[in-house]
Short mmCIF file of the C-alpha atoms (twelve columns), coordinates in Angstrom:
data_MODEL
# 
_entry.id   MODEL 
# 
loop_
_atom_site.group_PDB 
_atom_site.id 
_atom_site.type_symbol 
_atom_site.label_atom_id 
_atom_site.label_alt_id 
_atom_site.label_comp_id 
_atom_site.label_asym_id 
_atom_site.label_seq_id 
_atom_site.Cartn_x 
_atom_site.Cartn_y 
_atom_site.Cartn_z 
_atom_site.pdbx_PDB_model_num 
ATOM 1   C CA . UNK A 1   -89.983  -113.325 -160.503 1 
ATOM 2   C CA . UNK A 2   -93.712  -113.258 -160.995 1 
ATOM 3   C CA . UNK A 3   -94.231  -113.047 -157.154 1 
ATOM 4   C CA . UNK A 4   -91.860  -110.147 -157.012 1 
ATOM 5   C CA . UNK A 5   -93.826  -108.414 -159.713 1 
ATOM 6   C CA . UNK A 6   -97.193  -109.052 -157.855 1 
ATOM 7   C CA . UNK A 7   -95.670  -107.709 -154.588 1 
ATOM 8   C CA . UNK A 8   -94.528  -104.437 -156.390 1 
ATOM 9   C CA . UNK A 9   -98.048  -103.967 -157.953 1 
ATOM 10  C CA . UNK A 10  -99.568  -104.492 -154.494 1 
ATOM 11  C CA . UNK A 11  -97.218  -101.830 -152.955 1 
ATOM 12  C CA . UNK A 12  -97.923  -99.408  -155.800 1 
ATOM 13  C CA . UNK A 13  -101.717 -99.765  -155.470 1 
ATOM 14  C CA . UNK A 14  -101.448 -99.029  -151.682 1 
ATOM 15  C CA . UNK A 15  -99.276  -95.931  -152.296 1 
ATOM 16  C CA . UNK A 16  -101.902 -94.546  -154.791 1 
ATOM 17  C CA . UNK A 17  -104.804 -95.223  -152.452 1 
ATOM 18  C CA . UNK A 18  -102.961 -93.298  -149.743 1 
ATOM 19  C CA . UNK A 19  -102.138 -90.438  -152.137 1 
ATOM 20  C CA . UNK A 20  -105.757 -90.396  -152.987 1 
ATOM 21  C CA . UNK A 21  -106.551 -88.671  -149.699 1 
ATOM 22  C CA . UNK A 22  -104.692 -85.650  -150.818 1 
ATOM 23  C CA . UNK A 23  -104.788 -85.703  -154.699 1 
ATOM 24  C CA . UNK A 24  -107.910 -88.100  -155.340 1 
ATOM 25  C CA . UNK A 25  -105.422 -90.179  -157.180 1 
ATOM 26  C CA . UNK A 26  -105.200 -87.798  -160.162 1 
ATOM 27  C CA . UNK A 27  -102.540 -85.447  -159.049 1 
ATOM 28  C CA . UNK A 28  -105.031 -82.668  -158.568 1 
ATOM 29  C CA . UNK A 29  -105.389 -81.006  -155.250 1 
ATOM 30  C CA . UNK A 30  -108.467 -81.984  -153.081 1 
ATOM 31  C CA . UNK A 31  -110.327 -78.949  -152.012 1 
ATOM 32  C CA . UNK A 32  -111.925 -80.935  -149.115 1 
ATOM 33  C CA . UNK A 33  -108.492 -81.259  -147.363 1 
ATOM 34  C CA . UNK A 34  -107.120 -78.193  -145.473 1 
ATOM 35  C CA . UNK A 35  -103.804 -76.855  -146.485 1 
ATOM 36  C CA . UNK A 36  -103.793 -77.847  -150.181 1 
ATOM 37  C CA . UNK A 37  -103.933 -75.489  -153.080 1 
ATOM 38  C CA . UNK A 38  -107.526 -76.367  -153.633 1 
ATOM 39  C CA . UNK A 39  -108.592 -74.384  -150.400 1 
ATOM 40  C CA . UNK A 40  -110.513 -71.258  -150.952 1 
ATOM 41  C CA . UNK A 41  -109.680 -69.176  -147.922 1 
ATOM 42  C CA . UNK A 42  -111.921 -66.161  -147.594 1 
ATOM 43  C CA . UNK A 43  -110.971 -63.012  -145.981 1 
ATOM 44  C CA . UNK A 44  -112.827 -63.836  -142.710 1 
ATOM 45  C CA . UNK A 45  -112.092 -67.488  -142.655 1 
ATOM 46  C CA . UNK A 46  -109.885 -69.219  -139.938 1 
ATOM 47  C CA . UNK A 47  -107.337 -71.946  -140.506 1 
ATOM 48  C CA . UNK A 48  -106.529 -74.355  -137.570 1 
ATOM 49  C CA . UNK A 49  -108.631 -72.162  -135.380 1 
ATOM 50  C CA . UNK A 50  -106.507 -69.162  -135.952 1 
ATOM 51  C CA . UNK A 51  -107.862 -65.685  -137.042 1 
ATOM 52  C CA . UNK A 52  -106.821 -63.940  -140.321 1 
ATOM 53  C CA . UNK A 53  -103.405 -62.468  -140.072 1 
ATOM 54  C CA . UNK A 54  -104.510 -58.827  -139.364 1 
ATOM 55  C CA . UNK A 55  -106.944 -60.089  -136.548 1 
ATOM 56  C CA . UNK A 56  -105.113 -61.769  -133.662 1 
ATOM 57  C CA . UNK A 57  -107.023 -63.394  -130.847 1 
ATOM 58  C CA . UNK A 58  -105.906 -65.638  -127.990 1 
ATOM 59  C CA . UNK A 59  -107.329 -67.084  -124.850 1 
ATOM 60  C CA . UNK A 60  -105.259 -66.703  -121.605 1 
ATOM 61  C CA . UNK A 61  -105.795 -68.441  -118.222 1 
ATOM 62  C CA . UNK A 62  -103.530 -68.975  -115.424 1 
ATOM 63  C CA . UNK A 63  -103.551 -72.909  -115.529 1 
ATOM 64  C CA . UNK A 64  -102.090 -73.663  -118.859 1 
ATOM 65  C CA . UNK A 65  -105.343 -74.528  -120.745 1 
ATOM 66  C CA . UNK A 66  -106.724 -76.404  -117.788 1 
ATOM 67  C CA . UNK A 67  -110.217 -75.689  -116.495 1 
ATOM 68  C CA . UNK A 68  -111.516 -76.997  -112.993 1 
ATOM 69  C CA . UNK A 69  -114.995 -78.365  -112.254 1 
ATOM 70  C CA . UNK A 70  -117.091 -76.553  -109.679 1 
ATOM 71  C CA . UNK A 71  -115.097 -73.363  -109.552 1 
ATOM 72  C CA . UNK A 72  -115.057 -70.096  -111.664 1 
ATOM 73  C CA . UNK A 73  -112.126 -70.258  -114.175 1 
ATOM 74  C CA . UNK A 74  -111.070 -66.860  -115.295 1 
ATOM 75  C CA . UNK A 75  -110.437 -66.359  -118.887 1 
ATOM 76  C CA . UNK A 76  -108.964 -63.319  -120.557 1 
ATOM 77  C CA . UNK A 77  -109.339 -62.637  -124.435 1 
ATOM 78  C CA . UNK A 78  -106.393 -60.985  -125.870 1 
ATOM 79  C CA . UNK A 79  -107.063 -59.344  -129.274 1 
ATOM 80  C CA . UNK A 80  -105.423 -57.274  -131.994 1 
ATOM 81  C CA . UNK A 81  -107.428 -55.875  -134.765 1 
ATOM 82  C CA . UNK A 82  -110.740 -57.141  -133.334 1 
ATOM 83  C CA . UNK A 83  -113.179 -55.179  -131.164 1 
ATOM 84  C CA . UNK A 84  -113.326 -57.000  -127.942 1 
ATOM 85  C CA . UNK A 85  -116.825 -55.850  -127.015 1 
ATOM 86  C CA . UNK A 86  -118.181 -57.691  -130.124 1 
ATOM 87  C CA . UNK A 87  -116.857 -61.137  -128.878 1 
ATOM 88  C CA . UNK A 88  -118.865 -63.792  -127.444 1 
ATOM 89  C CA . UNK A 89  -117.421 -66.790  -125.493 1 
ATOM 90  C CA . UNK A 90  -119.302 -70.034  -125.283 1 
ATOM 91  C CA . UNK A 91  -118.656 -73.613  -124.262 1 
ATOM 92  C CA . UNK A 92  -120.479 -76.948  -124.685 1 
ATOM 93  C CA . UNK A 93  -121.104 -78.740  -121.415 1 
ATOM 94  C CA . UNK A 94  -120.608 -75.495  -119.363 1 
ATOM 95  C CA . UNK A 95  -121.265 -71.897  -119.033 1 
ATOM 96  C CA . UNK A 96  -119.338 -68.611  -119.859 1 
ATOM 97  C CA . UNK A 97  -120.173 -65.205  -118.329 1 
ATOM 98  C CA . UNK A 98  -118.563 -61.836  -119.142 1 
ATOM 99  C CA . UNK A 99  -117.524 -59.879  -115.886 1 
ATOM 100 C CA . UNK A 100 -115.764 -56.507  -115.217 1 
ATOM 101 C CA . UNK A 101 -112.270 -58.130  -115.648 1 
ATOM 102 C CA . UNK A 102 -112.667 -60.605  -118.456 1 
ATOM 103 C CA . UNK A 103 -114.680 -63.871  -118.592 1 
ATOM 104 C CA . UNK A 104 -115.571 -66.558  -116.135 1 
ATOM 105 C CA . UNK A 105 -116.113 -70.080  -117.208 1 
ATOM 106 C CA . UNK A 106 -117.586 -73.083  -115.443 1 
ATOM 107 C CA . UNK A 107 -117.420 -76.779  -116.624 1 
ATOM 108 C CA . UNK A 108 -119.537 -79.758  -115.561 1 
ATOM 109 C CA . UNK A 109 -117.314 -82.793  -116.306 1 
ATOM 110 C CA . UNK A 110 -113.882 -83.907  -116.992 1 
ATOM 111 C CA . UNK A 111 -112.304 -84.359  -120.371 1 
ATOM 112 C CA . UNK A 112 -111.527 -82.330  -123.448 1 
ATOM 113 C CA . UNK A 113 -113.552 -79.242  -123.934 1 
ATOM 114 C CA . UNK A 114 -113.696 -76.534  -126.572 1 
ATOM 115 C CA . UNK A 115 -113.926 -72.816  -125.847 1 
ATOM 116 C CA . UNK A 116 -115.511 -70.975  -128.911 1 
ATOM 117 C CA . UNK A 117 -114.982 -67.322  -129.430 1 
ATOM 118 C CA . UNK A 118 -117.385 -65.772  -131.959 1 
ATOM 119 C CA . UNK A 119 -117.370 -62.450  -133.703 1 
ATOM 120 C CA . UNK A 120 -120.096 -61.223  -136.073 1 
ATOM 121 C CA . UNK A 121 -117.481 -60.364  -138.892 1 
ATOM 122 C CA . UNK A 122 -114.376 -62.554  -138.024 1 
ATOM 123 C CA . UNK A 123 -116.362 -65.842  -137.589 1 
ATOM 124 C CA . UNK A 124 -115.709 -68.475  -134.959 1 
ATOM 125 C CA . UNK A 125 -112.400 -69.439  -133.258 1 
ATOM 126 C CA . UNK A 126 -112.019 -72.538  -131.289 1 
ATOM 127 C CA . UNK A 127 -109.536 -73.218  -128.395 1 
ATOM 128 C CA . UNK A 128 -108.999 -76.617  -126.780 1 
ATOM 129 C CA . UNK A 129 -108.972 -77.057  -122.996 1 
ATOM 130 C CA . UNK A 130 -108.867 -79.716  -120.517 1 
ATOM 131 C CA . UNK A 131 -111.421 -80.066  -117.699 1 
ATOM 132 C CA . UNK A 132 -110.318 -81.596  -114.485 1 
ATOM 133 C CA . UNK A 133 -111.603 -82.129  -110.969 1 
ATOM 134 C CA . UNK A 134 -110.000 -79.709  -108.327 1 
ATOM 135 C CA . UNK A 135 -106.953 -81.123  -106.676 1 
ATOM 136 C CA . UNK A 136 -107.602 -83.594  -103.565 1 
ATOM 137 C CA . UNK A 137 -107.152 -81.443  -100.391 1 
ATOM 138 C CA . UNK A 138 -105.357 -82.622  -97.338  1 
ATOM 139 C CA . UNK A 139 -106.846 -82.667  -93.931  1 
ATOM 140 C CA . UNK A 140 -105.182 -81.481  -90.691  1 
ATOM 141 C CA . UNK A 141 -106.223 -80.336  -87.315  1 
ATOM 142 C CA . UNK A 142 -107.824 -76.803  -87.324  1 
ATOM 143 C CA . UNK A 143 -105.692 -74.320  -85.494  1 
ATOM 144 C CA . UNK A 144 -107.038 -70.758  -85.855  1 
ATOM 145 C CA . UNK A 145 -104.402 -68.426  -87.313  1 
ATOM 146 C CA . UNK A 146 -102.024 -71.266  -88.118  1 
ATOM 147 C CA . UNK A 147 -101.246 -72.446  -91.706  1 
ATOM 148 C CA . UNK A 148 -102.045 -76.199  -92.172  1 
ATOM 149 C CA . UNK A 149 -98.773  -78.209  -92.235  1 
ATOM 150 C CA . UNK A 150 -97.418  -81.660  -91.383  1 
ATOM 151 C CA . UNK A 151 -97.220  -80.758  -87.766  1 
ATOM 152 C CA . UNK A 152 -101.052 -80.645  -87.671  1 
ATOM 153 C CA . UNK A 153 -101.321 -84.032  -89.478  1 
ATOM 154 C CA . UNK A 154 -99.083  -86.318  -87.360  1 
ATOM 155 C CA . UNK A 155 -96.548  -86.329  -84.514  1 
ATOM 156 C CA . UNK A 156 -96.240  -85.980  -80.821  1 
ATOM 157 C CA . UNK A 157 -98.621  -83.700  -79.063  1 
ATOM 158 C CA . UNK A 158 -99.244  -82.364  -75.616  1 
ATOM 159 C CA . UNK A 159 -102.636 -83.102  -73.873  1 
ATOM 160 C CA . UNK A 160 -103.405 -79.392  -73.560  1 
ATOM 161 C CA . UNK A 161 -102.809 -78.893  -77.236  1 
ATOM 162 C CA . UNK A 162 -105.152 -81.701  -78.229  1 
ATOM 163 C CA . UNK A 163 -107.806 -80.410  -75.710  1 
ATOM 164 C CA . UNK A 164 -107.744 -77.012  -77.293  1 
ATOM 165 C CA . UNK A 165 -108.685 -78.624  -80.763  1 
ATOM 166 C CA . UNK A 166 -112.235 -78.274  -82.008  1 
ATOM 167 C CA . UNK A 167 -111.993 -79.865  -85.264  1 
ATOM 168 C CA . UNK A 168 -110.535 -80.511  -88.740  1 
ATOM 169 C CA . UNK A 169 -109.995 -78.567  -91.944  1 
ATOM 170 C CA . UNK A 170 -109.532 -79.557  -95.596  1 
ATOM 171 C CA . UNK A 171 -106.828 -77.412  -97.499  1 
ATOM 172 C CA . UNK A 172 -105.902 -77.542  -101.104 1 
ATOM 173 C CA . UNK A 173 -102.192 -76.434  -101.525 1 
ATOM 174 C CA . UNK A 174 -101.138 -73.781  -104.056 1 
ATOM 175 C CA . UNK A 175 -104.639 -73.514  -105.607 1 
ATOM 176 C CA . UNK A 176 -105.448 -69.968  -106.595 1 
ATOM 177 C CA . UNK A 177 -109.196 -70.477  -106.961 1 
ATOM 178 C CA . UNK A 178 -111.799 -69.818  -104.445 1 
ATOM 179 C CA . UNK A 179 -112.664 -73.398  -103.385 1 
ATOM 180 C CA . UNK A 180 -113.909 -74.945  -100.277 1 
ATOM 181 C CA . UNK A 181 -113.897 -78.640  -99.725  1 
ATOM 182 C CA . UNK A 182 -115.989 -80.129  -96.987  1 
ATOM 183 C CA . UNK A 183 -115.138 -83.138  -94.601  1 
ATOM 184 C CA . UNK A 184 -117.763 -85.740  -95.229  1 
ATOM 185 C CA . UNK A 185 -116.836 -88.472  -92.686  1 
ATOM 186 C CA . UNK A 186 -113.929 -90.294  -90.973  1 
ATOM 187 C CA . UNK A 187 -113.168 -93.039  -88.489  1 
ATOM 188 C CA . UNK A 188 -111.848 -91.796  -85.105  1 
ATOM 189 C CA . UNK A 189 -109.716 -94.122  -82.970  1 
ATOM 190 C CA . UNK A 190 -108.792 -93.728  -79.260  1 
ATOM 191 C CA . UNK A 191 -105.975 -95.964  -78.510  1 
ATOM 192 C CA . UNK A 192 -105.074 -95.824  -74.782  1 
ATOM 193 C CA . UNK A 193 -101.620 -96.912  -73.795  1 
ATOM 194 C CA . UNK A 194 -103.276 -99.465  -71.337  1 
ATOM 195 C CA . UNK A 195 -106.834 -100.341 -72.314  1 
ATOM 196 C CA . UNK A 196 -109.216 -101.106 -75.095  1 
ATOM 197 C CA . UNK A 197 -109.388 -99.242  -78.264  1 
ATOM 198 C CA . UNK A 198 -112.426 -97.109  -78.945  1 
ATOM 199 C CA . UNK A 199 -113.688 -96.402  -82.459  1 
ATOM 200 C CA . UNK A 200 -116.199 -93.747  -83.306  1 
ATOM 201 C CA . UNK A 201 -117.691 -92.147  -86.580  1 
ATOM 202 C CA . UNK A 202 -116.780 -88.579  -87.217  1 
ATOM 203 C CA . UNK A 203 -118.761 -86.359  -89.429  1 
ATOM 204 C CA . UNK A 204 -118.076 -82.806  -90.665  1 
ATOM 205 C CA . UNK A 205 -115.253 -80.547  -89.725  1 
ATOM 206 C CA . UNK A 206 -116.358 -79.968  -86.019  1 
ATOM 207 C CA . UNK A 207 -115.599 -82.842  -83.617  1 
ATOM 208 C CA . UNK A 208 -118.781 -84.587  -82.443  1 
ATOM 209 C CA . UNK A 209 -119.609 -84.438  -78.756  1 
ATOM 210 C CA . UNK A 210 -118.503 -87.976  -78.233  1 
ATOM 211 C CA . UNK A 211 -115.104 -87.487  -79.875  1 
ATOM 212 C CA . UNK A 212 -114.652 -84.053  -77.933  1 
ATOM 213 C CA . UNK A 213 -115.634 -85.879  -74.614  1 
ATOM 214 C CA . UNK A 214 -112.997 -88.475  -75.151  1 
ATOM 215 C CA . UNK A 215 -110.307 -85.875  -75.906  1 
ATOM 216 C CA . UNK A 216 -111.219 -83.965  -72.895  1 
ATOM 217 C CA . UNK A 217 -111.927 -86.525  -70.329  1 
ATOM 218 C CA . UNK A 218 -109.888 -89.769  -71.259  1 
ATOM 219 C CA . UNK A 219 -106.788 -88.553  -73.005  1 
ATOM 220 C CA . UNK A 220 -103.497 -89.035  -71.138  1 
ATOM 221 C CA . UNK A 221 -99.664  -89.440  -71.852  1 
ATOM 222 C CA . UNK A 222 -98.880  -92.388  -74.010  1 
ATOM 223 C CA . UNK A 223 -102.274 -92.661  -75.587  1 
ATOM 224 C CA . UNK A 224 -102.741 -92.358  -79.417  1 
ATOM 225 C CA . UNK A 225 -105.348 -90.683  -81.641  1 
ATOM 226 C CA . UNK A 226 -105.986 -91.650  -85.198  1 
ATOM 227 C CA . UNK A 227 -108.412 -90.279  -87.805  1 
ATOM 228 C CA . UNK A 228 -108.713 -92.714  -90.698  1 
ATOM 229 C CA . UNK A 229 -110.791 -93.379  -93.817  1 
ATOM 230 C CA . UNK A 230 -111.070 -89.626  -94.338  1 
ATOM 231 C CA . UNK A 231 -113.751 -88.808  -96.840  1 
ATOM 232 C CA . UNK A 232 -113.976 -85.206  -98.422  1 
ATOM 233 C CA . UNK A 233 -116.054 -83.666  -101.095 1 
ATOM 234 C CA . UNK A 234 -115.027 -80.633  -103.239 1 
ATOM 235 C CA . UNK A 235 -117.043 -78.478  -105.584 1 
ATOM 236 C CA . UNK A 236 -118.125 -80.459  -108.739 1 
ATOM 237 C CA . UNK A 237 -117.667 -83.784  -107.002 1 
ATOM 238 C CA . UNK A 238 -120.483 -86.273  -107.496 1 
ATOM 239 C CA . UNK A 239 -119.303 -88.483  -104.665 1 
ATOM 240 C CA . UNK A 240 -116.687 -88.144  -101.814 1 
ATOM 241 C CA . UNK A 241 -113.118 -88.877  -102.253 1 
ATOM 242 C CA . UNK A 242 -110.573 -90.283  -99.864  1 
ATOM 243 C CA . UNK A 243 -107.570 -88.373  -98.551  1 
ATOM 244 C CA . UNK A 244 -104.908 -88.608  -95.921  1 
ATOM 245 C CA . UNK A 245 -105.356 -89.832  -92.318  1 
ATOM 246 C CA . UNK A 246 -103.952 -88.226  -89.029  1 
ATOM 247 C CA . UNK A 247 -102.129 -89.857  -86.308  1 
ATOM 248 C CA . UNK A 248 -100.886 -88.571  -82.964  1 
ATOM 249 C CA . UNK A 249 -99.195  -89.698  -79.961  1 
ATOM 250 C CA . UNK A 250 -99.923  -87.835  -76.810  1 
ATOM 251 C CA . UNK A 251 -96.999  -86.970  -74.339  1 
# 
């Protein structure tokens, strides 16, 4: 019985300690905690980053609160009851510039970021965003006027088709921002149907003279070409990243 009493007293003390965060253990509201009766909300204050009731303000971007490193991220500030010309947008670890059709934001590293909208009378409003790297592109043969697709990544190809190729291109699918990724390097393999494999180092989007010479002079039906260990670099990248390879059989 004595042990049970001690247990109940211990539970009661824990409960009072937890309640102290909101009531200071006296039943009186704690003005240091948001949302209690002790809060003194002024006319120009914000609660949970929301403006006062008659001054509505929201941030709009096309990527569901995601910002991408190395590109211009368009941000539109929608307001009701606030003069938009008096607003200022800022971001820690990045930059924000006002344009003719809204704001443009750039971020420098991945992770959580806060966009802060300031108004001289209404105060500051904070909006959480997530900063990410731009998506990894896929690499394909570059065929002028043709959309990059799986047919330019692998499959059976005629000799004349391969000889007409001048290089490779990196493409990001379904990405609405202006963004160009470069091809840093790759391993090129010429694998003859009968003979010794040749490996060369490729660099950049254009075929090197050595690679182009093999395609133009040695290629024949039954041979294979491979582009492996493909390294690309996109805006904001501190180092290159690996993406898909290409494999072709010549017929």
